[in-house]
N, C-alpha and C positions, 0 to 999 in steps of 0.2 A: 503494500499499500503507498502510496507516496506520501510526503509531508504534505502536500498541498490537500489532499484529500485527508489527511487527520486533521489539519486547521478546519476546514467544513465539516467534517462530522462534531468537532467540538462547539464549534458558531450553532450549529443547529441544535445540539443537548442545550447551551445554554440559554438559547432562545426559545427553547421548550418552556425550561425552568422560571423563566421572565414572567410567561405566559402564565403559566398554572402558581405563581404567587401574587404576581402585580394586579389581579383582580379579586384579590381576598380581602372583605371589609366586615371588619367583626359588626354584627347584628345583635344588639339587645332590646328584646320584644317583651314588652310589658301588657298583662292581659289589664284592663283596666273593670272597675266594677260595669257589669253590664244586668243590663234592666231587665227585670222579669216579664217575658212575654205567657200569652193563655196558649196553653195545649188541648183541641179537643178530639173527643175520642168519641163520634156519634152513628148510632146504626138503626135506623128503623127498617122493618120487612115487612112481607105480605104475611107474615105470622102472626097469632095471636101474642099478645103483649104480656110483662110491659117489654118496652123497648127503654135501651138506656144510652145514653149521656154522659160520659167522664169528664171533666173540668179537672186540667192541673195546671202548673205552669212549669218555665222553663228554669234552670238552673246553670248559672255563672261555672264559667270553666273552674276547676280546684274545687268546688266545692263538693259537698256529700251527692252522692247520685238517688237519694232519697226522692221516692214522686211525692211533690207539694202540690193537693188535691184543693180546689178552690171551692170553698162553701159560700151560703146566703146569696146566691145568685137569680135572677130569674129567668127560667128558661122555658120557652114554648116552641111548638111545632105548626105551623100554618101549613094548609095547602090553598090549590089555586083557583079552590072555591071560595075562599074566605072564613074557612071554618078553623077554627084554634086550638089547640090543645098543649094546658099548663104541666110543667113538669115536676113532679117533686123529688126534693131530698132524699132520699131513705137511709142514705148513709155520705158520710164525709168525701163531696165530693162527686157523689153519684146522684145524677137524676133519673126518673124514669118516669114515663107514659102510664094510664092506666090499664087495668090487665086486660081489659076489652077494645084497647084501640091497637090499630094495624093500617098498614099501607095500602095502598090501590095501584093496581096497574094501570097503567096510564097516567093515573097523576101525577102531579108537582108539590114538593114539600120544600120548604125550607124550613130551616134551625134558626134561632133568634134569642140570644144570649145578652142580657146584661148583668152585669158584675158590680160587687159591691162599690167598688170606686168610681161609678160611672162610666166606665166605657159600655158602649152597646156592639157586640157582633153581631155579623148576620151571616150564613152561608149562601152562596149563587143556589138557585131553586134547585134541586134535582127530582128527574121524573123518573117512575119505577119502569125500569124494561119487563116487557114478555120473559114469562120463565125460560129456563133453558131447556130443548129439545133433548131427552136423553135416548140415547142408541142401544149396540148391546155394551154388557159388562162382561171382562176377560178377565184370566190371572196367568201368574204362571209363580213355579215355586222357586226362589231365589235368593239372593241375597244381598246383605248392605253394609256398608264399613260406618259405623259408628265412631265417636269418640267421645273418650269417658275421661272425668278426673279421680284419680285414685284418693281413698280417703287417708293413705296410710302416707304418702310420699307429694303428694299434691300436684304429680307429672301429670301431662294429658297422654293417653293412650289411646290405641285404638283398637276395634275389634269386630272380626266380622259376626252379623245376626242371619242367620236363615229365617227366611219368614217366604209368606202370600203377597206380590205385588199384583194391586189391583187396579186395571185400567178399563177407563170408561170411553166409550165411543160417543160422540156429539154429530147431532145432527146439520149439516151446514146448508144454508138455504140461500142462494145468489151467492154473488163475490163478498160480501162482510163476511167476516169470521166473526162467532158469538164470542162477545168479551162476560168473562165468568171468574171466577174466583171461587174456591173448595174450600171446607175446612173438612179433617179427618177425628171422629173419634174410635178407639178401640174400646171397644163394650167386652166386660170380663167378669166372670161370676164365682161365686167360690163359698164354701159353706162353714159357719164359726158352730166348733163342738160347745156345748154347753151343759156340763155335767149340774143334776139335780136332784141329789141324794143319790140312789144307787142307779139312775137310768140317765140317759143322756137326752135333750132337745139340742135342736138347732134352729140357726139363724140362716133362711137362706140371702146372700147379699151378694150386689150385684155395683160396678161403678161401671160410668163412661170415661175414658183417658181421652185428653187433649193431643191425639197424632199426628196434628198438622205439620209438628216440625221434624217427624221422620219423612218428609218429603223434601224433594229439593227445591220445589216452589210451589205455592199453592194460587198461581193463574196459570192459564194453560201455554205452553209454548210453543208458537208457529212459526218460529226460525226455519223447520224443517219443510216450509213450504205453506202457501195459502189455502191448499185445502187439506192440512194435517190435521185430522179429528181423533187421535189415538192418546189420552192422556191419563197419567198415572197418578191417582187419587187416593191411595191409600197403601200403605205396607203393613202387614200382620205377623209380627214376629211369633214364631213357630215354638219355639222350648219356653216354656215356664222362666227356666232358669235366668232368659236371657232379658226380662223384664222386669228383674231386679236393677239391672244394670242401665235401667229408663227410666228409674228414680220411681216406682210405681212399689207401693207398700208391700212388706212383703207378707203375704197371704199364699193361701195354697190354692192356687185358678185352676181349674179346670182347663179342659185341652180345646174347649170350642172356643174359635175364635174368629168374630164380628167386627167388619166395620161399619159404621153409622157414618154418612156424609151429608152434608147438606151443598147445593151449590145456591152461590150468591149471583145473579144476571146483575152486569156494573155497568152504568152509563158510562158516556168518555172521562167524565172527572174521577170517578173510583177507579177506573182503570185505570188513566194514567198514573194516579197516584199508588196504585198495587204494583204494576208496573216495576217505576221506580225502586219501592219499595226492596222487591225480587231482584233488581240489578244489583242493587248495594248488599244483599246480603250473600249473593252468590261470589263475592268478594275473595279470591282464595291467595291472596297475598303474592300476584304475579302482576307483572310490570304493567301488560294492559287491560287489568284489572277495572270496571267504572269508577271512574272518580267520583266521592261522595262529595254529593250535591244534598244544597235543603229539598225535601220531598216536596212536590205539588199540590198546594193545600187550595179547599173551596169557601174557603171563609176568609174574612175582611173585617176591618173596622168602620163602621160607619161613622162614627163623630169626628175618627182621627185617622183619616184614610192611609198613613204613615205609619201607623205605628202597626208592629207585625202582630202574625197570629199563626197556628201551625196547628197540623191534625186537618182531619178530616170528617165531613157529615154525610155517610150515605144512606141511600135511600135504595135498596132491593129486593126485588120478588124473589124466592125460594124454593127450591126443588130439594127433597127427602129423599134417602133410599138408604137401605142396611141391606148387609148382605152377609153371609155364612161363609166362611172357610174351612175347608175340610180336606188334608193330604195326607194321604195312605203311601206311608213310607217304602211299602213291601211292594206296593205296586206302582209306585212312583206317579200317584194318577193324584189331581187338584182337582175337587169339585165346587162347585158356587153355586150357593140357592137364597134366592131371595127371602128377605127375614121381616118380622114385624113393621110396622109405620113405626119412624123413629117419635114422632111425637109424643108415641104412648108409653117412651118409656124414660122415669125421672132419669137426673145424672148421678145418682147415686139413692143405696138405700138398703134397708134388711127387711127382712118379713119373717117373724118367726114362726118355726112350725109348719108354716102354709108356703109353698111356692108360689112365686108371681104369677102372675097369666101367660107373662113375657118368659119366663124358666127356659133353658134348654135342657 
């Protein structure tokens, strides 16, 4: 290598070092005291009430992440025909409609909130869309990967859970894809043995566990194509021992596995909100993950348009169904059977000595 070449290489390295250091500047960013803003979480459906609205407020960076509920607000829901219903605060920050109040398909509803500090908030009018028309249900015996925190070390580890994936086919009409989200519930039952003297008595108990978090998303993914209509709406763990990993109470659950699902037909406002939420929850720590942004809100402050408000008031029609899954490990056969009307099953309870009418 010539002397001239050596000098050129050294000059190049010096130039790179200069560029790497010359642009550095110390940045001392201090977070000031941020104002707390209203957060709305409201849902009105076509099912029987009561329907709830939860009011809370944001917390400044560095403050404890406890949910700060907002009490003593005046909360009403009105429709496009001038009817209005007043919601009652039944617990701190939770406001509910009367039991007999329900939304109607095709009607438009508006949520209004007047807080004790004098601010008035209002939602954009929300029309309730037609219910989702269901197609066929099918399933496959497969596995999902879950991540658990060790109670001993506190470290996160992964485990493979066997179970049934439930798929729903939606019926597509025209070029517009249906907009909806789904909630998945895992129905479980168990028997408590109660000794009474020299004999045993029995409590027939059940619970419906929110299993929406078992799914990769809670809205349909049409990225496979505009005509894609096959959606995973549930995952039912097969082994009872795996239920303990999922933070369920330690009970002797039987081997019946049942999915209870609800499909919420969304208007454009609600769909955009849940779509943005799913994009952020899909973050896997990779370079091209979606950038975290403020979720779109359909609320605004009436008497101070510059004042921020977060959250959503959702008005949706609901389609419910339940399906039982039975997997025969000897023959490797999976059987799905439609089951009870989900609206007749309480979320949890026990029946002493008498099996409830929906007992499997």
